[in-house]
Residue, then its C-alpha position, 0 to 999 in steps of 0.5 A: m499500500k502507498k503512503y497515501q493510500r495508508l493516510a487515507q485508510q488511517i483517516i477513514s478509521q478516524i471518521d468511523l471511530g467518531v474522531w471526525l463527525p459528519g460535517e466537521k472541518l478536517p485538517s487542512l493540507r498544511e496542517q496534514v503535512a505538518s502533523s503527518g510528516m508526508s509531503f504536500m503531494t502525498v497528502s493531497h493525493a490521500y485527500q483526492l482518494l477520500e474524496s472520490q470515495g464520497r468520504i470527505v467533500a471539498r469547499p471552495q475557499s474553505g477546506y475539506y469536511v467529513a461527508a455528511r452521509p458517507v457516500e456508499p462506494q459505486p460498484a466497479p464497472p463491468v469488465q470492459v473490452m471494446r472492439d473496433e474492427a476499423v479505427d477512425i480517429n486520425t482526422y479528429i486528432f489532426d485538427v486538434l494538434q493543427s489548431s494548437r500550433d499557433p504560438a499566440v495560443v497557451p499550449f496546455a494541449s502540447a504533448f511535449p515539455d518546454p523546450r526551453l528546459f532543454p540544453l539546446q546550446q550544448l547540443t548545438r554545439s555537439l551539432a557543430n562539432v560533428s558537422k566538421t568531422a562527418t564524411a560520406i562514409s558516416i552516412i553508411e555507418n550509420l544506416p540501420p541499426g544506427n550509429a554503434g557508439l549511440r546503441h552502446a550508450i543506450a544499452r549501457r543505460y539499460a545495464r544500470q538498471g540491471m538489464n541485460i541488452s546487447p547493442d545489437e538488439i537496439v535499432i535507432t529510430a526517427g523518434a519513439l513513434e517510428a520505433l513503435n510503428l515499426s514494432l507494430q508492423a514487425v509483429t502484426e498483419p492487416g486485420d489482426w487484433v491489437i489490444v490498447e489501453n482505454p484511454c490511450f495515447y492517440g499515436a497508437l490509435q493512428a498507427l492501428e488506423r493506418l495499418r488497418l488493425k483492429a483495436l480491443s480497447v481495455a478498460t484502464d484505471v486513473r490510478e491502478g492502470i489496466d484492468y487485468e481481468a478485462l485484459e485476460q478476457a480480451l486474450k482468451t476471446w480474441p486472436v491478439k497479435a500484440c499489445w500496445l501499452m505504457t507502463n510508466s507515466q501513461n499518457p493521457l492518465g499519468f500512472t506508473l504500474s507497480p513492479e508487481k503488476k508489470a511482472r503480472l502483465v509480462a507473465l500473462l502476455t507470455r502465457y497467451n503468446v502475445t508480444l508486448i510493445e511497450d512505449d515508455v517514452y517518459s520513464e526519465l521523467y519519474f519524481g523520486r530517486e529511483k527510475p522505474l524499471p520497464a515491463k521488459a525487465w521481467d521478460r524472459n522470453d524475448m516477448t517485449l519491444h521496448c521503445s523510447s526516445f530523447s525527444k521528451c526528456l533531452v531534445a524534441g527536434f533531433r527526432i531520435g528514438w530506439v527499439a530494444a527489439g531482441k529477436h525482432a531486430r532485424r526485421i525492423q531494420q528491414l521495414q525501416l530501410m523500406s520506409t524512412l531508410s535511416t535516422s539522421t546522421p548528424m543528429q546520431l552523431a551529435l547525441v553521442d557526442y553530447l552523452a560523451t560529455g557526461r552532462y546528461d544525468a545532471h540535466l535529467r536531474r534539474l529537468r525532473r526537479t523543475l517538472a515537479e515544481r511546475k506541476q505543483q504550480a499549475w495543479h495549485a492554480l487549477m484548484r484555486y480557478l476551476p469550479a469545485g466540481v472539477k476533479i484533478h487527477h493528479s500523478d507522481s511523474g511526467y507533466f500531465l494532469w487528467l481532469e474530469l468535468p462534471a457530468p454531462l459537460d463536453a471536454g470537446l465543446l470546452r476545447e473549441a470555446a477555450l481555442r476562441h481565447q487562444i488557449s488549447i487542451a487535449p480532449g479526452k476524445m482524442f485518446s479513445t474510440s469511445d465516448v467514455w472520456t468525453p467529460f475529460f481532458r489532458f493538461n500540459t503543466s511543464w510551461a513556466w508559470g506566469e501571468r499568461e498561464e495564470e490568466a488562461v486558467i482563470k479564463l478556463g474556469e469561467l468557460i466551464r462555469a458558463m457551460l454549467t449554468r446553461 
């Protein structure tokens, strides 16, 4: 049990014993931090959990109170597996992303962290260094599977986590999305069934649509992750070929699966002989001291293709990713030669040059610290300015918050209204082919918090209140 869950259980026990009576005010978040010795984030998670269970209620500008009558927890939704014979979502995603490109728009919908957090001067210097020494032979040397020095550097980072992955298993790609697409293409044929989370990263839905694959969307919880009963039901019922999941800092929900759940996931997929395509682009953006292992760390049967990149943690513009492909490495190289031919040689060489400076880990420590601070700032602003009925689901890593509007509000309509005021959000419809996530939207917290961002959140609050009064 996690710390916030223990604290929530402790408060429930106190309420049941009559320490806190119905209608009485609980200690504030800061008072609870002082008395418990836990972090502000842990305490706020505990209060959010209690609120979601109906044990306490939040009153704007006042605090948290014991619910007048404890609300019986709602029964869990039935095991849910949604079938999509043909995925058709690319047009909607394209429209949302295109409308957010204007620099005048506050980019809360962006999938990328604030690029000003990256060491651009050092990377530019590395790019200049390699441009002086690159030769015509360099292009040939960096064809698939990619630059040997870069593959060795990535293999050594796996080794630091206790994972033995040969550089020969690693294929350098044009970002993680190419790694994921090539992995999917390597293990499926058009018409095959593929499992994704519901909701999931929209790039997975776009890939299924492009490759003419069928989707099985498995119910996924904002805190606990994928529903394992529903997952096994899907594996039993359909001839599934692959499973595309995010196990660390899932986009858009933000959760990270526990080690026990990752081990269980790998064991389950291995039992049904289904390949796991692991999208792990946010693994370096954890909060805390220890980097979470990918699910691949529990794979003993070469059933996992682990995909990641430098785009979310070092530089987006270089478009350098990779896949630790195991037995599929040769097939993925062949597919890459037939599509993009190879990943940019200058960018690969520049990354090798930068990694050799030894500054990468220091950069990551600064990046993680800044993202954690900015996430707290954004969360506090949203708590201040949005109506009390809006639920903010907070995760312990990455730079996204997942917001839930009161029913029956539509986050897609909120997006349209916000865009007229030059504010972008990512509505839940981008991450699923169902209507389940219509009231939800993803919010990027990576931007430096200033007057512009504050005013944008105030405006969002006004727009939501206006929708509530209609």
